[in-house]
C-alpha positions in Angstrom: 0.1 -0.6 -0.2 1.4 3.5 -1.0 0.2 6.1 1.0 0.4 9.8 -1.0 0.2 12.9 1.4 -1.4 15.9 -1.9 -0.7 19.9 -1.4 -3.0 20.5 -4.3 -2.3 24.3 -3.7 1.1 23.7 -4.2 2.7 25.7 -7.1 0.0 28.0 -6.5 -2.0 24.9 -7.7 0.7 23.0 -10.0 0.1 20.6 -6.9 -3.5 19.6 -8.4 -2.8 19.1 -11.8 0.7 17.1 -11.0 -1.7 14.4 -9.4 -4.1 14.3 -11.7 -1.1 13.3 -13.4 -0.2 10.4 -11.0 -3.9 9.5 -9.8 -4.4 8.4 -13.7 -1.1 6.5 -13.7 -2.1 4.6 -10.6 -5.3 4.0 -11.7 -4.3 2.6 -14.9 -1.6 0.3 -13.2 -4.2 -1.1 -10.4 -1.7 0.5 -8.1 -2.9 0.6 -4.9 -2.8 3.5 -2.7 -4.4 5.9 -0.2 -4.4 9.8 -1.1 -4.7 12.3 2.1 -5.1 15.4 0.2 -4.1 18.6 2.5 -6.3 21.7 2.6 -4.6 23.5 5.1 -1.0 24.2 6.8 -1.0 21.9 9.8 -3.0 19.0 7.5 0.2 17.4 6.2 2.1 17.6 9.2 -1.2 15.9 11.2 -2.0 13.1 8.1 2.5 12.1 8.6 2.0 11.5 12.1 -1.2 9.6 11.8 0.3 7.2 9.4 3.3 6.4 12.0 2.2 6.8 15.5 2.3 3.3 16.8 2.6 2.1 13.8 5.4 -0.9 13.6 4.4 -2.0 10.4 6.5 -0.9 7.8 4.5 2.3 5.6 5.4 3.7 2.2 4.8 7.8 2.3 4.9 10.1 -1.3 4.8 13.9 -0.8 3.6 15.4 -3.6 4.2 19.0 -3.0 6.3 21.0 -2.4 9.7 21.7 0.5 6.9 23.0 2.9 4.8 20.1 2.5 8.1 17.7 2.7 9.2 19.6 5.9 5.6 18.6 7.4 5.9 15.1 6.7 9.7 14.6 8.1 8.1 17.1 11.0 5.0 15.4 11.5 7.1 11.9 11.7 7.3 9.2 14.0 10.6 6.5 13.4 9.0 4.0 15.2 8.1 1.4 12.9 9.7 1.4 9.2 9.5 4.7 6.8 10.3 5.1 3.2 9.4 8.5 1.7 9.9 9.2 -1.5 8.9 12.4 -3.4 6.7 14.0 -6.1 7.9 17.8 -6.8 5.4 19.8 -7.1 6.1 23.3 -5.1 7.9 26.6 -6.3 11.7 25.9 -5.7 11.8 22.8 -5.4 15.3 22.7 -3.7 15.0 19.0 -2.7 14.3 17.7 -5.9 17.3 19.4 -7.4 19.2 18.5 -4.9 18.8 14.6 -5.3 18.3 14.8 -8.6 14.5 13.9 -9.7 13.2 13.6 -12.7 10.9 16.7 -13.5 7.8 15.0 -14.8 5.7 13.9 -12.8 5.5 10.2 -14.4 8.8 9.3 -13.9 8.9 10.4 -10.4 6.3 8.1 -10.3 7.9 5.2 -11.9 11.1 5.7 -9.8 8.7 4.7 -7.1 6.8 1.6 -8.0 9.9 0.5 -9.0 12.4 1.7 -7.1 16.4 1.2 -7.6 17.5 3.4 -5.2 17.1 4.1 -1.4 19.1 6.6 0.2 19.2 6.8 4.8 20.0 10.4 4.8 19.7 13.0 7.7 17.8 15.4 9.0 18.1 18.3 10.9 16.2 19.9 14.2 15.7 23.3 14.7 15.4 24.2 18.2 13.6 28.5 19.6 11.7 30.5 21.8 10.5 30.1 25.3 9.5 27.7 25.9 11.5 26.3 23.6 9.3 24.5 20.2 11.3 21.9 17.8 11.0 21.6 14.1 12.5 19.4 11.8 14.0 20.0 8.7 15.2 18.1 5.3 16.9 20.7 3.7 18.2 23.8 5.4 16.9 26.1 8.0 18.8 29.3 8.6 18.5 33.0 10.6 18.5 36.6 9.0 18.1 37.3 4.9 16.7 33.8 3.8 14.4 33.9 6.4 12.8 37.2 5.3 13.0 36.1 2.2 10.5 32.9 2.6 7.9 35.5 5.4 7.6 37.5 2.2 7.1 34.7 0.5 4.4 33.4 1.7 2.3 36.8 2.0 3.7 37.3 -1.7 1.1 37.8 -4.7 4.5 38.0 -7.3 5.2 34.4 -5.8 1.5 33.8 -7.1 1.4 35.3 -10.4 5.0 34.2 -11.1 4.0 29.9 -11.0 0.9 30.1 -12.8 3.6 30.9 -15.3 5.7 28.5 -14.5 8.7 31.1 -13.6 8.2 30.9 -9.7 12.0 30.7 -8.8 12.6 34.1 -10.6 10.8 35.7 -7.7 13.5 34.7 -5.1 15.4 36.0 -6.6 13.4 38.9 -7.3 12.3 39.2 -3.1 15.8 38.3 -2.0 17.4 41.8 -3.9 14.4 43.5 -2.6 15.3 41.8 1.0 19.4 43.1 0.4 18.8 46.3 -0.4 16.8 46.6 3.1 18.9 43.8 5.0 20.2 45.5 8.8 23.5 43.4 9.3 23.8 42.6 13.5 26.5 41.6 15.1 26.0 37.7 16.5 28.1 34.9 17.4 28.1 30.9 17.1 28.5 28.3 19.0 30.2 25.1 16.9 29.7 21.9 18.3 29.9 22.9 22.4 33.1 24.2 22.3 34.5 27.1 18.8 32.9 30.0 19.6 32.9 32.4 16.3 32.1 36.0 16.9 30.5 38.2 13.7 30.1 41.5 12.6 28.2 42.8 9.7 26.1 38.9 10.3 23.5 39.4 6.9 22.7 35.6 7.9 23.1 32.1 8.5 22.1 29.0 6.8 22.6 25.7 8.3 21.8 23.1 5.2 21.4 19.1 4.6 21.6 20.0 1.0 23.0 21.9 -0.8 20.6 24.4 -2.4 17.6 26.7 -1.1 15.2 29.6 -1.6 15.0 28.0 -5.0 18.4 27.2 -6.2 20.9 29.2 -4.5 23.7 26.7 -4.3 24.9 28.7 -0.5 26.5 24.7 0.6 27.6 23.2 -2.4 29.7 21.0 -0.7 26.9 19.8 1.4 26.5 15.8 1.4 23.0 14.6 3.1 24.6 11.9 4.4 27.7 13.0 6.3 25.7 13.3 9.9 26.7 17.0 9.7 25.7 20.9 9.0 27.1 22.9 6.2 26.8 26.6 7.7 26.9 29.0 5.6 27.9 32.3 7.1 27.2 35.6 5.0 28.6 38.8 7.4 30.1 42.0 5.7 30.2 46.0 6.4 29.6 46.5 2.5 26.1 45.1 0.8 26.7 45.6 -2.6 29.9 43.2 -1.8 27.5 40.4 -1.3 25.7 40.3 -4.9 28.2 37.9 -6.8 28.2 36.0 -4.2 24.1 35.4 -4.4 25.1 35.9 -8.8 27.4 33.2 -8.6 25.1 30.6 -5.6 22.4 31.1 -8.7 24.6 29.7 -11.1 26.6 27.4 -8.8 29.4 28.5 -9.5 32.0 27.0 -6.4 34.1 30.5 -5.1 35.5 32.0 -2.1 34.8 35.1 -1.9 35.3 37.9 1.0 32.4 38.1 3.7 31.0 34.3 3.1 32.5 31.7 5.6 31.7 28.0 5.9 31.7 26.1 8.4 31.0 21.9 9.2 29.4 20.6 12.3 26.9 18.4 14.5 25.2 20.6 16.2 25.1 24.8 16.5 23.9 27.7 18.5 23.6 31.1 16.8 23.2 34.3 19.0 22.6 37.5 17.3 21.8 41.2 18.9 18.2 41.7 17.9 15.9 39.6 16.6 15.7 37.8 12.8 13.5 35.7 10.6 13.7 32.2 11.1 13.6 29.7 8.4 11.9 26.1 8.6 12.6 23.8 4.8 11.8 27.7 3.1 8.7 27.8 6.2 8.6 31.0 8.2 8.7 30.1 12.5 8.9 34.0 13.1 11.8 36.2 14.2 14.4 34.8 16.7 17.5 36.3 18.4 18.7 32.6 19.8 18.4 29.5 17.3 19.9 25.9 18.1 20.1 23.5 15.1 21.9 19.6 15.0 21.9 16.9 12.7 20.4 14.0 13.1 21.8 11.2 11.1 21.0 8.7 8.4 17.5 8.3 9.9 15.1 9.1 6.4 14.7 6.5 4.0 14.3 7.9 0.8 13.5 6.7 -2.6 15.7 7.6 -5.3 
């Protein structure tokens, strides 16, 4: 039995179109499945929890949606029994699909899922914040600062919806990213890596922690990130002159690997981030309000996924 958690609103309605194609293919092949359709934020988390809580039988759960839907599914999972995940991307960014090199066509993704050649045991991250402390899992990336501000603005943006309708959703990330760069005010702060190494920084624009290399609709901020190494790859962007960050952002879009002044990378199992004033926070592109303190850690090899 295959369980499909479907977000029809992903990609401004693209999720519904993708699911219709997938459903037609499933019925044509006589596959036994159950579809759980989300109606609002949080539904995918509840469905994933209901399918796995106190369940010792193997489950194959397929997400049809974007990175945010996949985040909710991961956040709701109970890992008490064998769980295998699959993913048919239908969002606007699809950073996870890009990292895993999944086919663009839903039919080819479904073919891989029904006839899997490979499974990967991948890491996921846990983000902790607030008082009282809340916890949220992430599969692609999480962070605070300018990238969180981009996610927050896009969440309520008509621009994203309009561009999604003409299959140019990724352009929205770039446009809003430029706007947020112009508005950004850097802060002082420090990182505590693996509870040992303290790194003090001025002019912090954002700190992102990666399981996978991409975020924000294709920005390759962490080229060396490996989802199977049991570690986070941090990208810390700080500079006294924000105009000097433009070449780095441009190179991140085109995927070039080059060192830039004001951009540091670290590898660690966990990190604590402290900044002098609250900054927007995100997990897999989903907003988690503003925080001054953030804890991130990597959970190795827990996610079994069809690739």
